[in-house]
C-alpha positions in Angstrom: 13.3 -32.3 -95.1 13.1 -35.6 -97.0 15.8 -37.1 -94.8 14.1 -36.0 -91.6 10.8 -37.5 -92.8 12.5 -40.8 -93.6 14.0 -41.0 -90.1 10.6 -40.2 -88.5 8.9 -42.7 -90.7 11.4 -45.4 -89.8 10.9 -44.7 -86.1 7.1 -44.8 -86.5 6.7 -48.0 -88.5 10.0 -49.9 -88.2 9.5 -51.7 -91.5 6.8 -53.0 -93.7 4.5 -55.5 -92.1 5.7 -55.0 -88.5 3.1 -54.2 -85.9 3.5 -51.0 -83.7 2.0 -51.5 -80.2 0.0 -51.4 -78.1 1.8 -54.4 -76.4 0.5 -56.7 -73.7 3.6 -56.1 -71.5 4.8 -52.9 -69.7 8.1 -51.1 -70.1 9.7 -47.7 -70.4 12.5 -45.7 -71.9 14.6 -45.4 -68.7 17.5 -43.2 -69.7 20.0 -41.9 -70.0 19.3 -38.5 -68.4 19.0 -36.8 -71.8 16.8 -33.8 -70.8 19.1 -33.0 -67.9 22.2 -33.2 -70.1 20.6 -31.1 -72.8 20.4 -28.2 -70.4 24.0 -27.6 -71.4 23.0 -26.8 -75.0 21.4 -23.5 -74.2 22.6 -20.3 -72.6 23.5 -20.8 -69.0 23.5 -18.1 -66.3 26.9 -18.3 -64.8 26.0 -15.4 -62.5 23.4 -17.5 -60.6 24.2 -17.5 -56.9 25.9 -20.6 -55.6 24.2 -21.8 -52.4 27.3 -23.3 -50.8 31.0 -23.8 -51.5 33.2 -26.8 -50.5 36.9 -27.3 -50.6 38.6 -30.5 -51.6 41.9 -31.5 -53.1 40.4 -33.1 -56.3 37.1 -32.9 -58.1 36.3 -35.7 -60.6 33.6 -34.8 -63.1 32.1 -38.0 -64.6 31.2 -41.3 -63.0 31.9 -43.7 -65.9 34.8 -46.1 -65.9 37.4 -43.4 -66.4 36.2 -41.3 -63.5 35.8 -44.4 -61.3 39.3 -45.5 -62.2 40.6 -42.1 -61.4 39.0 -42.3 -57.9 40.4 -45.8 -57.3 43.9 -44.7 -58.3 43.8 -41.5 -56.2 42.8 -43.6 -53.2 45.7 -46.0 -53.8 48.1 -43.0 -54.0 46.9 -41.7 -50.7 45.0 -38.7 -52.2 41.6 -39.4 -50.6 40.2 -35.9 -50.3 38.1 -35.9 -53.5 34.6 -35.8 -54.7 33.1 -37.4 -57.8 30.2 -35.8 -59.5 28.0 -37.8 -61.9 25.0 -36.6 -64.0 23.1 -39.8 -63.9 21.5 -41.4 -60.8 23.6 -44.5 -61.3 27.4 -44.7 -61.7 29.1 -46.5 -64.6 28.2 -44.7 -67.8 27.8 -47.3 -70.6 29.1 -50.0 -68.2 26.2 -49.6 -65.8 23.9 -52.5 -65.0 20.4 -53.2 -63.6 18.8 -55.9 -61.5 15.4 -57.6 -61.4 14.0 -60.5 -59.3 15.3 -62.9 -61.9 18.9 -61.6 -62.5 21.2 -58.7 -62.8 21.7 -57.5 -66.4 23.8 -55.1 -68.4 22.8 -51.8 -70.0 25.9 -51.6 -72.1 29.4 -53.1 -71.9 29.1 -56.7 -71.0 32.5 -58.4 -71.1 36.2 -57.9 -70.6 39.0 -59.9 -72.3 41.4 -61.3 -69.7 44.4 -58.8 -69.7 47.9 -59.6 -71.0 50.5 -60.0 -68.2 51.9 -56.5 -69.0 48.6 -54.8 -68.0 49.6 -54.7 -64.3 47.1 -52.1 -63.1 44.1 -53.8 -64.6 45.3 -57.2 -63.2 45.5 -55.6 -59.8 41.9 -54.3 -60.1 40.6 -57.7 -61.2 42.4 -59.3 -58.3 40.9 -56.9 -55.8 37.4 -57.3 -57.4 37.6 -61.1 -57.0 37.9 -62.0 -60.7 41.5 -63.3 -60.1 41.9 -65.9 -57.3 45.7 -65.9 -57.2 48.9 -65.5 -59.3 51.0 -68.6 -60.0 54.8 -68.6 -59.5 55.4 -67.5 -63.1 53.0 -64.5 -62.5 50.1 -65.8 -64.6 46.7 -65.1 -63.3 44.3 -67.8 -62.1 40.8 -66.6 -62.8 37.7 -67.4 -60.8 36.1 -70.1 -63.0 32.6 -68.8 -62.6 33.6 -65.4 -64.0 35.1 -66.8 -67.2 32.5 -67.0 -70.0 31.1 -70.5 -70.0 30.4 -72.6 -73.1 28.7 -72.2 -75.4 30.1 -68.7 -75.8 28.4 -67.6 -79.1 26.2 -68.8 -81.9 24.8 -67.4 -85.2 21.3 -67.5 -86.5 21.5 -68.0 -90.3 19.4 -69.7 -92.9 16.7 -70.6 -90.5 18.7 -72.2 -87.8 21.4 -71.6 -85.1 25.0 -72.4 -85.8 28.0 -72.7 -83.4 30.4 -69.7 -83.7 30.0 -66.8 -86.1 31.3 -68.6 -89.2 28.9 -71.5 -90.0 30.6 -74.9 -90.5 28.9 -75.4 -93.9 30.4 -72.4 -95.7 32.2 -73.1 -98.9 35.9 -74.0 -99.1 36.6 -70.7 -100.8 35.0 -68.7 -98.0 36.7 -70.8 -95.3 40.0 -70.3 -97.1 39.5 -66.5 -97.2 38.8 -66.5 -93.5 42.0 -68.5 -92.9 43.9 -65.9 -95.1 42.5 -63.1 -92.9 43.7 -64.8 -89.8 47.2 -65.1 -91.3 47.1 -61.3 -91.8 46.1 -60.9 -88.2 48.8 -63.2 -86.9 51.4 -61.3 -88.9 50.4 -58.2 -87.0 50.4 -60.0 -83.7 54.0 -61.0 -84.4 55.1 -57.6 -85.7 57.3 -55.4 -83.5 58.7 -51.9 -84.2 62.4 -51.0 -83.6 61.6 -50.2 -80.0 60.1 -53.7 -79.5 56.5 -52.4 -79.3 53.5 -54.4 -80.7 51.3 -52.7 -83.3 48.1 -53.4 -81.3 48.0 -53.8 -77.6 45.6 -53.0 -74.7 45.7 -50.2 -73.6 46.4 -48.8 -77.0 48.8 -46.0 -75.8 51.4 -48.8 -75.3 51.3 -49.7 -78.9 53.5 -48.6 -81.7 53.2 -45.3 -83.6 55.5 -46.5 -86.4 54.6 -45.1 -89.8 53.6 -48.6 -91.0 51.1 -48.7 -88.2 49.9 -45.1 -88.6 49.3 -45.7 -92.3 46.5 -48.1 -91.4 44.6 -45.2 -89.8 44.6 -43.3 -93.1 42.3 -45.8 -94.9 39.0 -47.5 -94.0 38.6 -51.1 -93.2 36.8 -51.5 -96.5 39.7 -50.1 -98.4 42.1 -52.4 -96.6 40.0 -55.4 -97.4 39.7 -54.4 -101.1 43.5 -54.0 -101.3 43.9 -57.6 -100.1 41.0 -59.0 -102.1 38.8 -60.1 -99.3 35.4 -60.5 -101.1 33.6 -63.3 -99.3 30.3 -62.1 -98.0 30.7 -64.2 -94.8 34.2 -62.8 -94.1 33.1 -59.2 -94.8 30.0 -59.7 -92.6 32.0 -61.1 -89.7 34.6 -58.3 -89.7 31.9 -55.7 -90.0 30.1 -57.3 -87.1 33.2 -56.9 -85.0 33.4 -53.2 -86.0 29.7 -52.6 -85.2 30.1 -54.5 -81.9 33.1 -52.6 -80.5 32.8 -49.2 -82.3 29.2 -48.8 -83.5 30.6 -48.3 -87.1 30.5 -50.0 -90.5 33.5 -51.1 -92.5 33.4 -47.9 -94.4 33.3 -45.8 -91.2 36.1 -47.7 -89.4 39.8 -47.1 -89.9 41.8 -50.1 -90.9 43.9 -49.5 -87.7 40.7 -49.9 -85.5 39.4 -52.9 -87.6 42.7 -54.8 -87.1 43.0 -53.7 -83.5 39.8 -55.6 -82.6 41.4 -58.9 -83.7 45.1 -58.5 -83.1 45.1 -56.8 -79.7 43.4 -59.7 -78.0 45.8 -62.4 -79.2 49.0 -63.0 -77.2 51.0 -65.0 -79.7 50.5 -65.8 -83.4 48.4 -68.9 -84.0 46.7 -68.7 -80.6 43.0 -68.0 -79.8 41.9 -64.6 -78.5 42.2 -64.1 -74.8 39.3 -65.7 -72.7 36.5 -63.4 -71.8 35.3 -62.4 -68.3 31.6 -61.7 -68.0 29.0 -61.3 -65.3 25.2 -61.2 -65.3 25.3 -57.4 -65.1 28.2 -57.2 -67.5 30.9 -54.7 -66.6 28.5 -53.3 -64.1 30.1 -55.8 -61.7 33.3 -53.8 -61.8 31.3 -50.6 -61.5 29.8 -51.9 -58.3 33.3 -52.7 -56.9 34.4 -49.2 -57.7 31.3 -47.7 -56.1 31.8 -49.7 -52.9 35.3 -48.3 -52.6 34.1 -44.7 -53.2 31.4 -44.6 -50.5 29.9 -41.2 -50.0 32.5 -39.4 -52.0 30.4 -40.1 -55.1 27.5 -37.7 -55.7 25.0 -38.8 -58.4 22.3 -36.6 -60.0 24.7 -33.7 -60.3 24.7 -31.6 -63.5 28.0 -29.9 -63.7 27.3 -26.6 -65.4 30.7 -24.8 -65.2 34.4 -25.4 -64.6 37.1 -22.8 -64.4 40.8 -23.0 -63.8 40.7 -20.2 -61.3 44.1 -18.7 -61.7 45.8 -19.5 -65.0 43.9 -21.7 -67.4 46.7 -22.9 -69.6 46.9 -25.9 -71.8 50.3 -27.4 -71.3 51.6 -23.9 -70.4 49.9 -21.7 -73.0 46.5 -20.1 -73.8 43.3 -19.4 -71.9 44.5 -17.2 -69.1 42.0 -15.6 -66.6 42.4 -13.1 -63.8 43.6 -14.9 -60.6 40.9 -13.4 -58.4 38.1 -14.1 -60.8 35.3 -16.6 -59.9 32.2 -18.1 -61.5 30.0 -15.7 -59.6 31.7 -12.4 -58.6 31.6 -12.0 -54.9 30.3 -15.5 -54.2 33.8 -16.9 -53.4 36.1 -16.4 -50.5 38.3 -13.4 -51.3 41.9 -13.8 -52.4 43.8 -15.5 -55.2 43.2 -19.2 -55.7 45.4 -21.5 -57.8 43.2 -24.4 -58.7 39.8 -25.2 -60.2 36.3 -24.1 -59.5 33.4 -26.5 -60.3 29.7 -25.7 -60.1 26.9 -28.3 -60.2 23.2 -28.4 -59.8 21.6 -31.2 -57.8 18.7 -33.0 -59.5 17.3 -33.8 -56.0 16.8 -30.3 -54.7 17.8 -28.0 -57.6 20.5 -26.3 -55.4 23.6 -25.0 -57.1 26.7 -26.0 -55.2 30.4 -25.2 -55.8 33.7 -26.9 -55.2 37.1 -25.4 -55.1 39.9 -27.8 -55.6 43.6 -27.9 -56.4 43.0 -30.2 -59.3 40.2 -31.6 -61.3 39.8 -34.6 -63.6 37.3 -34.2 -66.4 36.2 -37.7 -67.0 33.5 -37.0 -69.6 33.4 -36.9 -73.4 35.0 -33.9 -75.2 31.7 -32.6 -76.6 30.7 -31.9 -73.0 34.0 -30.4 -72.0 33.7 -27.7 -74.6 30.3 -26.7 -73.1 31.3 -26.4 -69.4 35.0 -25.6 -69.2 35.5 -21.9 -69.5 37.6 -20.9 -72.5 37.9 -24.5 -73.6 35.9 -24.2 -76.8 37.9 -21.1 -77.7 41.2 -22.9 -77.2 40.4 -26.4 -78.5 37.0 -26.2 -80.2 38.5 -27.1 -83.6 40.0 -30.3 -82.2 36.9 -31.2 -80.2 34.7 -31.1 -83.3 36.7 -33.9 -84.8 35.3 -36.2 -82.1 32.2 -38.0 -83.3 30.1 -40.4 -81.3 28.0 -43.4 -82.2 24.4 -43.6 -81.0 22.9 -46.9 -79.8 19.7 -48.5 -78.7 19.8 -51.1 -75.9 16.9 -53.1 -74.6 16.4 -55.5 -71.8 13.6 -58.1 -72.2 12.4 -59.9 -69.1 11.0 -63.3 -70.0 8.9 -65.7 -68.0 10.4 -68.6 -70.0 12.7 -69.3 -72.9 11.8 -69.5 -76.6 11.7 -73.0 -78.1 15.1 -74.0 -79.5 15.4 -76.3 -82.5 19.1 -76.4 -83.4 22.3 -75.3 -81.6 21.5 -74.5 -78.0 21.4 -71.1 -76.5 24.7 -69.4 -75.9 25.9 -66.4 -73.9 26.1 -64.2 -77.1 23.4 -64.9 -79.7 23.9 -63.2 -83.1 21.2 -62.9 -85.8 22.9 -62.5 -89.2 20.0 -60.9 -91.0 19.0 -58.6 -88.1 19.7 -54.8 -87.9 21.1 -55.2 -84.4 23.8 -57.4 -83.0 21.5 -59.9 -81.3 21.4 -60.4 -77.6 23.3 -61.7 -74.5 21.7 -63.9 -71.9 22.0 -62.5 -68.3 21.5 -65.9 -66.6 24.1 -67.7 -68.8 26.8 -67.6 -66.2 24.5 -69.1 -63.6 24.1 -72.3 -65.6 20.3 -71.8 -65.7 19.3 -72.7 -69.3 15.6 -73.0 -68.6 12.9 -70.8 -67.1 12.9 -67.0 -66.5 15.7 -64.9 -67.9 16.7 -61.5 -69.2 17.9 -60.9 -72.7 19.9 -57.8 -73.5 19.5 -56.6 -77.1 22.0 -54.3 -78.8 21.6 -52.1 -81.9 24.2 -49.6 -83.1 22.6 -47.0 -85.3 25.4 -47.0 -87.9 23.1 -46.9 -90.9 22.6 -43.2 -90.0 25.1 -40.3 -89.5 25.6 -39.7 -85.8 23.3 -36.7 -85.8 20.6 -38.6 -87.7 20.9 -41.5 -85.3 20.3 -39.2 -82.4 17.4 -37.7 -84.2 16.0 -41.2 -84.8 16.3 -42.0 -81.1 14.5 -38.7 -80.1 11.7 -39.4 -82.5 11.1 -43.0 -81.1 8.6 -43.5 -78.4 8.5 -46.7 -76.3 6.1 -48.5 -78.7 8.3 -47.7 -81.7 11.4 -48.9 -79.9 9.7 -52.1 -78.8 8.7 -52.7 -82.4 12.3 -52.2 -83.6 13.6 -54.7 -81.0 11.0 -57.4 -81.7 11.3 -57.1 -85.5 14.9 -58.1 -85.1 14.5 -60.8 -82.5 11.5 -62.5 -84.0 13.6 -63.4 -87.0 15.0 -66.2 -84.8 12.3 -66.5 -82.1 8.8 -66.3 -83.6 7.3 -67.3 -80.2 9.1 -64.6 -78.2 6.3 -62.0 -77.8 4.0 -64.0 -75.4 7.0 -64.8 -73.1 7.9 -61.1 -72.4 7.0 -59.9 -68.9 8.6 -56.4 -69.3 10.7 -54.6 -71.9 12.8 -51.5 -71.1 14.8 -49.4 -73.5 17.9 -47.3 -73.1 18.8 -44.5 -75.5 22.5 -43.9 -75.7 22.8 -40.8 -77.9 26.6 -40.6 -77.6 27.5 -44.2 -76.6 31.0 -44.4 -78.0 33.7 -42.6 -79.9 33.9 -43.5 -83.6 37.4 -44.6 -84.8 36.9 -43.0 -88.3 39.8 -43.0 -90.7 42.4 -40.4 -89.7 41.2 -39.9 -86.1 43.5 -42.2 -84.2 46.8 -40.7 -85.5 45.4 -37.2 -86.1 46.3 -34.2 -83.9 42.9 -33.7 -82.3 43.1 -36.6 -80.0 46.5 -35.8 -78.6 45.6 -32.1 -78.3 42.6 -32.8 -76.1 44.5 -35.1 -73.8 46.8 -32.3 -72.7 46.2 -30.7 -69.3 44.1 -27.4 -69.3 45.3 -25.4 -66.3 44.8 -27.8 -63.4 42.3 -29.9 -65.2 43.3 -33.4 -66.4 41.3 -35.3 -68.9 40.3 -39.0 -68.7 37.9 -40.6 -71.0 37.8 -43.5 -73.5 37.3 -41.0 -76.4 40.9 -39.9 -75.9 41.9 -43.3 -77.3 39.6 -43.2 -80.3 38.1 -46.6 -79.3 35.5 -47.1 -76.6 36.8 -50.0 -74.5 36.9 -50.6 -70.8 40.6 -51.0 -70.9 41.1 -47.6 -72.5 38.8 -45.8 -70.0 40.5 -47.5 -67.1 44.0 -46.6 -68.4 43.1 -42.9 -68.9 41.6 -42.7 -65.4 44.7 -44.2 -63.8 47.0 -41.9 -65.9 45.1 -38.8 -64.9 45.3 -39.7 -61.2 49.0 -40.4 -61.4 49.6 -37.0 -63.1 47.8 -35.2 -60.3 49.9 -37.1 -57.8 53.1 -36.0 -59.7 51.8 -32.4 -59.6 51.2 -32.6 -55.9 54.7 -33.9 -55.3 56.1 -31.0 -57.3 54.3 -28.5 -54.9 56.2 -29.9 -51.9 59.4 -27.8 -51.2 
């Protein structure tokens, strides 16, 4: 009771001395489709009559990056008879974007490191999407200059002023030396190879090493790893924790040492080099979502709440468990008669409330595992213990539409603007890539709720109305911009209750993750949570893999 009261109090007042609305500008909490998704919590009537049935080769459930990558890959493989069903009204999941009269802007993921040469599928996508103009004779990619993040890339607000980069130039020699020592540790892992020649950390991560030396990093937290190596500088610890909060929504204590080092080492090609350059767009990774959506056309159905999935003949996970009668269906008598070897999917349309069904040879479940256990028949019974080891970080994201920029007194505005003493991560500037450094813009503010447990964080979000959310955002941003409030034209908020998988110690190399990646009957799984880290590259790789596995199954069916 005391904990619940504290959470409600935090949402209501957002800190001593901070004013809670009413505000002079409009806005709203615009998503995600929480109420619709929460329908899956209660008892559902699987005997409801299905209004109409459709037959396709493949049903993809989930329109985030993994589902979109599955569709893109199926199309490349010539398997074009599919449908993609998405709960939200917009595709993209946490990579979706929005648009105003001033600029497009992100609602989540907002950049992509340029891939290493070995990541051929992702390079192919970026070439088709126009981010890569050509490949040189040696195979290296030439990126469209306007899509590479322009300078200045980042700055830090600390001690009353803005500084270039995240480690201020005036830190002590001892702290600078400790940061240099940390970079030596990272470079050692960049250079490391296992007996098979695999790197310890690489994107996508399934191409990295599972050597015991690497797996041992997953058994401890990043805090423990830093203590073992005597990293005590407040600046160094803050910067590494910032990285964990930024990519995983977790603190040093909550992040495995494997994930903490992955952030730094996976993005460096060779020891001593800088991290890979970043691609970014006004709408963030929503630019790539838009490319996927254009390829999909009318095969994507948004506003569709999938309520049930059933492997219709023999629901087996890799050949065992979960069998059902071959003639069974989600609604007895509602299906065409006769045995069916495939998958049945039922979804309710938000537009008209009609329950529709699809019968397919294969399905790709491209949603998080906590949803899979609620809609796939027998899945919770077979894999529930594994699924419960998946935990997800809640986030609050806000977009502030400004009529003009705040006054700057020190280092100029960058693409990524971090406030060291804030509760959030700071903000990115949607118009940065356009070269417009004056006049109207959109600032996207990010706050992971890692000071709570995941369930407490979701409770915190549910207890926050728009006024309370705005107060949280402004309390953070006004640390650096005291003149911000009069410049705001509109402020919208997104609640991400399950924004990203948490790479807690023991999860990456535990058994649950691998177990939940296995096929369940004719259902393949594709989602970034299957990697234990929520990155575009991981979701994309899982989507491509699931599509290829279906293509392999199709070939096996041909005599």
